C-alpha positions in Angstrom: 105.3 122.4 97.8 105.7 120.3 100.9 102.8 118.0 99.8 104.7 117.1 96.7 107.9 116.3 98.6 106.0 114.3 101.2 104.4 112.2 98.5 107.8 111.5 96.9 109.2 110.6 100.3 106.4 108.1 101.0 107.0 106.6 97.6 110.7 106.0 98.5 109.6 104.4 101.8 107.3 102.0 100.0 109.8 101.0 97.3 109.4 97.3 98.2 105.8 97.3 96.8 106.4 99.2 93.6 105.0 97.3 90.7 103.4 94.7 92.9 99.5 94.6 92.7 97.7 94.4 96.0 94.7 92.0 96.6 92.4 94.5 94.8 94.7 95.0 91.8 96.0 98.4 92.8 99.6 99.1 91.9 102.2 101.7 93.0 103.5 102.5 89.5 107.2 102.0 88.7 109.1 104.9 87.2 108.2 105.7 83.6 105.1 103.6 83.7 101.4 104.4 83.9 98.1 102.5 84.3 95.9 102.1 81.3 92.7 100.2 80.4 93.2 97.6 77.6 90.7 95.8 75.4 92.5 92.8 73.7 95.4 90.6 74.6 97.5 89.6 71.5 99.7 86.6 72.2 102.8 85.8 70.0 105.7 83.5 70.3 109.4 84.3 70.8 109.9 84.6 67.0 107.2 87.2 66.6 104.6 84.8 65.2 100.9 85.3 66.0 99.2 82.8 68.1 95.9 84.2 69.3 93.9 87.3 70.3 91.6 87.3 73.3 89.1 90.1 74.0 88.8 91.2 77.6 89.1 94.5 79.3 92.0 94.7 81.8 93.7 97.6 83.6 97.4 97.1 83.4 100.7 99.1 83.9 102.3 100.1 80.7 105.6 101.7 79.8 105.2 105.4 78.9 107.2 108.5 77.9 106.7 112.0 79.3 104.8 112.9 76.1 102.6 109.8 76.0 101.7 109.9 79.7 100.3 113.4 79.3 99.0 113.1 75.8 95.5 114.4 75.0 95.3 115.1 71.3 99.0 114.8 70.5 100.1 111.6 68.6 102.9 110.5 71.0 102.9 106.7 71.1 103.4 104.5 74.2 106.5 102.4 73.9 104.8 98.9 73.9 101.1 98.4 74.5 99.1 100.7 72.3 95.9 101.4 70.3 95.4 99.8 66.9 95.7 103.2 65.3 99.4 103.4 66.4 100.0 99.7 65.6 98.5 99.3 62.2 96.0 101.9 60.9 97.5 105.4 60.9 100.8 105.4 58.9 102.2 108.5 60.7 101.4 107.2 64.2 102.6 103.7 63.2 106.0 105.1 62.0 106.5 106.9 65.3 105.6 103.8 67.3 107.9 101.5 65.3 110.8 104.0 65.5 110.5 104.2 69.3 110.1 100.5 69.7 113.1 99.7 67.6 115.3 101.8 69.8 114.8 99.7 72.9 114.0 96.3 71.4 117.6 95.3 72.0 117.1 95.7 75.8 114.8 92.7 76.1 114.1 89.7 73.9 110.3 89.8 74.4 110.2 93.4 73.4 112.2 92.4 70.3 109.6 89.7 69.6 106.8 92.4 69.6 108.8 94.6 67.3 109.3 91.7 64.8 105.5 91.0 64.9 104.5 94.6 64.4 106.8 95.3 61.4 105.0 92.4 59.6 101.8 94.5 59.8 99.4 91.5 60.1 97.6 92.8 63.3 94.2 93.7 61.7 94.0 90.4 59.8 95.0 88.5 62.9 92.3 90.2 65.0 89.7 89.5 62.3 90.6 85.8 62.2 90.3 85.7 66.0 86.7 87.1 66.0 87.4 90.7 66.8 85.2 93.0 64.7 87.7 94.8 62.4 85.1 96.7 60.4 84.0 98.6 63.5 84.6 102.4 63.7 86.0 101.8 67.1 88.8 99.5 65.8 91.4 102.2 65.9 90.7 102.9 69.6 91.0 99.3 70.7 93.9 99.1 73.1 96.2 96.1 72.6 98.3 94.4 75.4 100.9 91.9 74.4 101.8 88.5 75.8 104.9 86.6 74.5 105.1 82.8 75.0 108.7 81.8 74.7 108.9 78.5 76.5 107.1 76.3 79.0 109.5 77.5 81.7 108.3 81.1 81.3 105.7 81.7 84.0 105.0 85.3 83.1 104.3 85.6 79.4 102.2 88.7 80.1 104.6 91.6 79.4 102.8 93.9 81.8 103.7 91.5 84.6 107.2 90.6 83.5 109.7 92.4 85.8 112.5 92.1 83.1 110.4 94.1 80.7 109.7 96.8 83.3 113.4 97.0 84.1 114.4 97.0 80.5 112.3 100.2 79.9 113.7 101.9 83.0 117.2 101.1 81.8 116.5 102.5 78.4 115.1 105.7 79.9 118.1 106.1 82.1 120.6 105.6 79.3 118.8 107.9 77.0 117.8 110.7 79.3 118.6 114.3 78.4 122.0 115.6 79.5 120.6 119.0 80.2 119.8 118.6 83.9 118.4 121.3 86.1 117.8 121.9 89.8 114.7 120.1 91.0 112.9 122.4 93.4 111.4 119.4 95.2 114.5 117.3 95.9 117.2 119.9 95.7 119.1 117.7 93.3 120.0 117.9 89.6 117.5 116.0 87.4 115.9 116.3 84.0 113.2 119.0 84.5 109.8 117.7 83.6 107.5 120.0 81.5 104.6 117.6 81.0 103.3 115.9 84.1 101.2 112.8 84.4 97.4 112.7 84.4 95.0 110.1 85.7 95.6 110.8 89.4 91.9 110.3 90.1 90.1 107.9 87.7 86.9 109.8 88.0 88.5 112.7 86.2 91.1 110.7 84.3 92.5 113.6 82.1 92.8 116.2 84.9 96.4 117.2 85.8 97.7 118.6 89.1 100.6 120.4 87.4 100.3 121.9 83.9 102.9 124.1 82.3 101.8 126.0 79.2 104.9 126.4 77.1 103.1 128.3 74.4 102.0 131.2 76.6 103.7 134.5 75.9 102.0 136.5 78.7 103.9 137.8 81.6 101.1 139.3 83.7 99.1 137.7 86.5 101.9 135.5 87.5 102.3 133.8 84.1 105.7 133.3 82.5 107.2 133.5 79.1 108.8 130.0 79.3 107.3 127.1 81.1 110.6 126.3 82.8 110.3 129.6 84.6 107.0 128.6 86.3 108.5 125.6 88.2 111.4 123.2 88.1 110.3 119.7 89.0 112.5 116.8 88.1 111.1 113.8 86.3 111.9 111.5 89.2 110.1 113.6 91.8 107.2 114.2 89.5 106.7 110.5 88.9 107.0 109.5 92.5 104.6 112.1 93.8 101.9 111.6 91.2 102.2 107.8 91.4 102.0 107.8 95.2 99.0 110.1 95.2 97.2 108.0 92.6 97.9 104.9 94.8 96.7 106.5 98.0 93.5 107.7 96.4 92.8 104.2 95.0 93.6 102.4 98.2 92.5 104.7 101.0 90.9 107.8 99.5 87.6 109.3 100.7 86.1 110.0 97.3 83.1 112.1 96.3 82.5 112.9 92.7 85.7 114.6 91.4 87.0 115.2 94.9 89.4 112.8 96.8 90.7 113.2 100.4 93.6 111.2 101.8 95.1 111.1 105.3 98.3 109.1 105.5 101.5 108.6 107.5 104.3 110.1 105.5 106.9 107.6 106.7 105.1 104.4 105.8 102.0 105.3 103.9 99.7 103.8 106.6 96.2 105.0 106.5 95.4 107.6 109.2 92.1 107.6 111.0 89.5 109.5 108.9 88.7 113.0 110.1 85.1 112.5 108.9 84.1 109.3 110.6 81.9 108.9 113.7 82.8 106.9 116.7 81.3 103.7 115.5 83.5 104.1 112.4 86.5 104.0 114.7 85.3 101.5 117.2 83.5 99.2 114.8 80.1 97.7 115.4 81.0 95.6 118.4 78.6 94.1 120.9 76.2 96.5 122.7 78.0 96.3 126.1 81.2 97.4 124.4 79.5 100.3 122.6 77.7 101.3 125.8 81.0 101.3 127.8 82.7 103.4 125.2 79.7 105.7 125.2 80.7 106.9 128.7 80.9 110.6 129.1 83.7 113.2 129.3 87.1 111.9 130.4 86.2 108.2 130.1 85.1 108.8 126.5 88.4 110.6 125.6 90.4 107.8 127.1 88.4 105.1 125.3 88.7 107.1 122.1 92.5 107.2 122.4 92.6 103.5 123.1 90.5 102.9 120.0 92.8 104.9 117.9 95.8 103.1 119.3 94.3 99.7 118.4 93.7 100.7 114.8 97.3 100.7 113.7 100.7 100.1 115.2 100.2 101.0 118.9 103.9 101.3 119.5 104.3 103.9 116.7 101.2 105.8 117.9 102.6 106.1 121.4 105.8 107.5 120.1 103.9 110.2 118.3 106.9 110.9 116.0 105.3 110.2 112.6 104.0 113.0 110.4 100.4 112.7 109.2 99.5 114.5 106.0 96.0 115.3 104.8 95.3 116.3 101.2 92.2 117.1 99.3 92.2 117.4 95.5 89.4 118.3 93.2 88.9 118.9 89.5 87.1 122.0 88.5 87.3 121.0 84.8 88.1 117.8 82.9 91.7 118.9 82.4 92.6 120.7 85.6 93.0 119.4 89.1 93.8 121.4 92.2 94.9 120.8 95.8 92.0 122.4 97.7 93.3 121.5 101.2 96.6 120.4 102.6 98.0 120.1 106.1 100.7 118.1 107.8 100.9 117.5 111.6 102.7 115.4 114.1 100.7 112.3 114.7 100.0 113.2 118.3 98.7 116.6 117.2 96.6 115.1 114.5 95.0 112.7 117.0 94.4 115.5 119.6 92.5 117.5 116.9 90.4 114.5 116.0 89.7 113.8 119.7 88.9 117.4 120.4 86.4 117.4 117.5 84.8 114.2 118.9 84.6 115.7 122.4 83.2 119.1 121.3 80.9 118.4 118.3 79.2 115.3 119.7 75.9 114.1 121.0 74.3 110.9 122.2 73.3 108.7 119.3 71.4 105.5 119.5 72.3 102.0 118.2 69.2 100.0 118.8 68.5 100.5 122.5 72.0 101.6 123.5 73.2 105.2 123.5 76.7 106.1 122.6 78.6 109.3 122.4 79.8 110.4 119.0 80.6 113.2 116.6 78.3 112.9 113.6 80.0 111.6 110.4 80.1 113.8 107.3 77.1 112.0 105.8 74.9 112.8 108.9 76.0 116.4 108.8 75.4 116.6 105.1 71.8 115.3 105.5 71.2 117.5 108.5 72.2 120.7 106.7 71.0 120.1 103.1 68.4 117.3 103.4 68.2 114.4 101.1 69.9 116.0 98.1 70.0 113.9 94.9 71.5 114.3 91.5 74.4 116.7 90.5 73.9 118.9 93.6 74.8 116.1 96.0 78.4 115.9 94.9 78.7 119.7 94.8 77.4 120.3 98.3 79.3 117.3 99.9 82.6 118.5 98.5 82.1 121.9 99.9 81.1 120.4 103.2 84.1 118.2 103.5 86.5 121.0 102.8 84.8 123.1 105.5 85.0 120.2 107.9 88.7 119.7 107.3 89.2 123.4 108.2 87.1 123.1 111.3 88.6 119.9 112.5 92.3 120.4 111.6 92.6 124.2 111.5 90.3 125.1 114.3 88.0 127.3 112.2 84.5 128.0 113.6 81.5 126.1 112.3 79.4 128.1 109.8 76.5 129.6 111.8 74.2 129.0 108.8 74.6 125.3 109.5 72.9 125.6 112.9 70.0 127.5 111.4 69.6 124.9 108.7 69.8 121.9 110.9 67.4 123.4 113.5 64.8 124.0 110.8 65.2 120.5 109.4 65.1 118.9 112.9 62.0 120.9 113.7 60.2 119.5 110.7 59.7 115.8 111.7 57.2 115.1 108.9 59.8 115.6 106.3 61.0 112.1 107.2 58.4 109.8 105.6 59.1 106.3 104.4 58.1 104.9 101.0 55.1 103.2 102.6 53.9 106.6 103.9 54.7 105.9 107.6 56.8 108.3 109.7 60.6 107.4 109.9 61.1 108.2 113.6 64.6 106.8 113.7 65.8 108.9 110.8 64.3 112.0 112.4 66.0 111.2 115.7 69.4 111.0 114.0 68.6 114.4 112.5 67.8 115.8 116.0 71.0 114.4 117.5 73.1 115.8 114.7 71.6 119.2 115.2 72.3 119.0 118.9 76.0 118.1 118.2 76.4 121.2 116.0 74.6 123.4 118.5 76.8 122.1 121.3 79.9 122.8 119.2 78.9 126.3 118.4 78.0 127.0 122.1 81.4 125.8 123.1 83.1 128.1 120.6 81.2 130.9 122.3 82.4 129.8 125.7 79.3 128.0 126.9 79.6 124.3 127.7 76.5 122.1 127.6 76.7 118.8 129.3 75.6 115.5 127.7 73.4 114.8 130.7 70.3 116.7 131.6 71.0 119.9 133.5 68.1 120.4 135.8 69.2 123.9 136.9 70.0 125.4 133.6 67.9 128.5 133.0 68.5 129.0 129.2 65.0 129.9 127.8 65.4 127.8 124.6 66.8 124.8 126.6 63.8 125.0 129.0 61.2 125.1 126.2 62.9 122.0 124.7 62.5 120.2 128.0 58.8 121.1 128.2 58.2 119.7 124.8 60.0 116.5 125.8 57.8 116.1 128.9 54.6 116.6 126.8 55.9 114.1 124.3 56.5 111.5 127.0 53.2 112.0 128.7 51.3 111.2 125.6 53.6 108.3 124.7 53.4 106.8 128.2 49.6 107.1 128.2 49.3 105.3 124.9 51.7 102.6 126.0 49.5 101.8 129.1 46.3 102.1 127.1 47.6 99.4 124.7 48.5 97.0 127.6 52.1 98.0 127.7 52.5 97.3 124.0 54.9 99.7 122.3 53.8 99.0 118.7 52.0 102.4 118.4 54.5 104.4 116.3 52.3 107.4 115.6 53.9 110.8 116.4 52.6 112.6 119.5 51.0 116.0 119.4 54.3 117.5 120.7 56.0 116.2 117.6 53.2 117.2 115.3 53.4 120.8 116.5 57.2 120.9 116.6 57.7 123.2 113.7 55.1 125.7 115.0 56.6 125.3 118.5 60.1 126.3 117.3 58.7 129.4 115.6 56.2 130.6 118.4 57.0 128.6 121.5 54.7 130.3 124.1 51.5 130.2 122.0 52.2 126.7 120.7 53.0 125.3 124.2 49.7 126.6 125.5 48.0 124.6 122.8 50.0 121.4 123.4 49.4 121.6 127.1 45.7 121.8 126.7 45.7 118.7 124.6 47.5 116.8 127.3 44.5 116.7 129.6 43.0 113.3 128.4 46.5 111.7 128.6 47.1 113.0 132.1 43.8 111.5 133.2 44.9 108.1 131.8 47.9 108.4 134.0 45.8 108.9 137.1 46.5 112.6 137.2 50.1 112.3 136.1 51.3 114.0 139.2 54.9 113.2 138.7 54.9 114.6 135.2 53.0 117.7 136.4 55.8 118.3 138.9 58.4 118.1 136.2 56.5 120.7 134.2 56.2 123.0 137.2 59.9 122.6 138.1 60.9 123.5 134.5 58.5 126.5 134.5 60.0 127.8 137.7 63.4 128.1 136.0 62.3 130.7 133.4 63.7 134.2 134.0 61.3 137.2 134.1 59.2 137.5 131.0 61.2 134.9 129.0 58.3 132.4 129.1 55.9 134.7 127.4 58.5 135.8 124.8 57.5 134.7 121.3 61.0 134.9 119.9 61.7 131.8 117.8 63.9 129.1 119.3 67.5 128.3 118.4 69.3 124.9 118.4 69.5 124.9 122.2 65.9 123.9 122.5 66.8 120.6 120.6 69.4 119.9 123.2 66.9 120.4 126.0 64.4 118.2 124.2 66.8 115.4 123.5 68.3 115.2 127.0 65.0 115.5 128.8 63.4 112.9 126.5 66.3 110.5 127.1 66.1 111.0 130.9 62.4 110.3 130.9 62.8 107.1 128.9 65.6 105.9 131.1 63.4 106.5 134.2 60.5 104.6 132.7 62.8 101.7 131.7 64.0 101.4 135.3 60.5 101.5 136.7 59.4 98.7 134.3 62.3 96.6 135.3 61.5 97.1 138.9 57.9 96.1 138.3 59.0 92.9 136.5 61.3 91.9 139.3 58.6 92.4 141.9 56.2 90.2 139.9 58.9 87.5 139.7 
């Protein structure tokens, strides 16, 4: 259970922030405490006399016991802040609460004040006089937090913020812990073995537990045990540290989707590791265009700039040492009560970075930010949309969780990409009219992102098969699918260029070309569809005064087809999208250069 021990170790390393809320209110919980949502603040004085009650929801840290932290339907009371049921309404629950509170009231004067107030049993009347609806059916579930105003010198009357109250409960637990210690399998030390473990690790599934021991089970088959102690032996200290640390990491740096949470962190200091899912802009940030373009350089320059970017994200000195351990964990809840670790891996920091870089070098393509191209691996959201389309509702979370787990295995474990992904993204990219805006117009940019994502996946799969495709147009490559993609791009550019000139060099015509219109049919039956597209190019070629240069490009591409491959009606794979994308980019860059030259000559 290395993930458990690593979480506990990180907790020890961050001991200085335990109990201290960050700027967003997240707290690394102290031992024997948990977070809870509260509804009403009851303020009393040092003698236990009621002063006021203020309604207002607030998430705070509260003292808890092993039973109360894991309670579902059992009546185990929290030691201090509690629901009205335990404080006033239910006699049995109230008796348990008062009995427990009386045992540690002597450890702190403010706690003693709360005890003296509760035994007077005036809470419901006090709430009513303060304007809280006491005739409501929900009264018993109202969660009360306590504040004790002892003097004007006391700057922390709120008991959930008072360090002396937190310490008093920890001291009480230490002095009253069971003498029957056992060997903790996590720390290797003697500790009180914990049977009931905390819940609430991920607030989306607040009641789900990572570890659950069923001490009422009498079955010995299928790996189940007669007694819960036989299943595992985890000490209370290790259990609290690991669960509290994971809860804090999920809250502060987790990548969450529905009931799933993924965290990548440095074990020695809890620092957030670079996300395995992000694209290059997520790492570089949205700097100026020149910077993005420079970082979009190909091959070795890209790898170097990527390493530099990773170094600048955190402590560059630590990154260069490469001695830290990076842990990546994914947890998910299949039911409301059970949570599981669905992925875990720990690596040296240099190895982790190398795997991220390798992913960004192998599963990448040229994306566009306005008019600037940059090299990047597509982020998980782009891949999700490329494979499944615009999924909405319950299926979105289901598919994205599965995708993320698969990506983690591909990126960090080196597993091959699912070949079904390539088929799906090729189909979606070959259907440009699936991308329609709300006003009915064609969303060319969204479709372009789809094509680029499909190209990245196709390039990665080809590399896994030992075939490397460059990110610049390869004018001598004879791959049939690649060549058909190039032909489609030339046809697309001929029509676009002719329209541009016809409109007086105005690029406001956003209508799709015939090449784009026939793309779906072209991918299914390339030979027959190309003949149709080529015939429709005639009027556009005439507008370009014969379009001799474009015709030479078509002839050169045609000459590269091997015997009988041009007439082959076999459907195209994702390689045709790579040929289309790179040829299209090369043609646009050429036209931009020519236009700039013309402008300079006029000047």
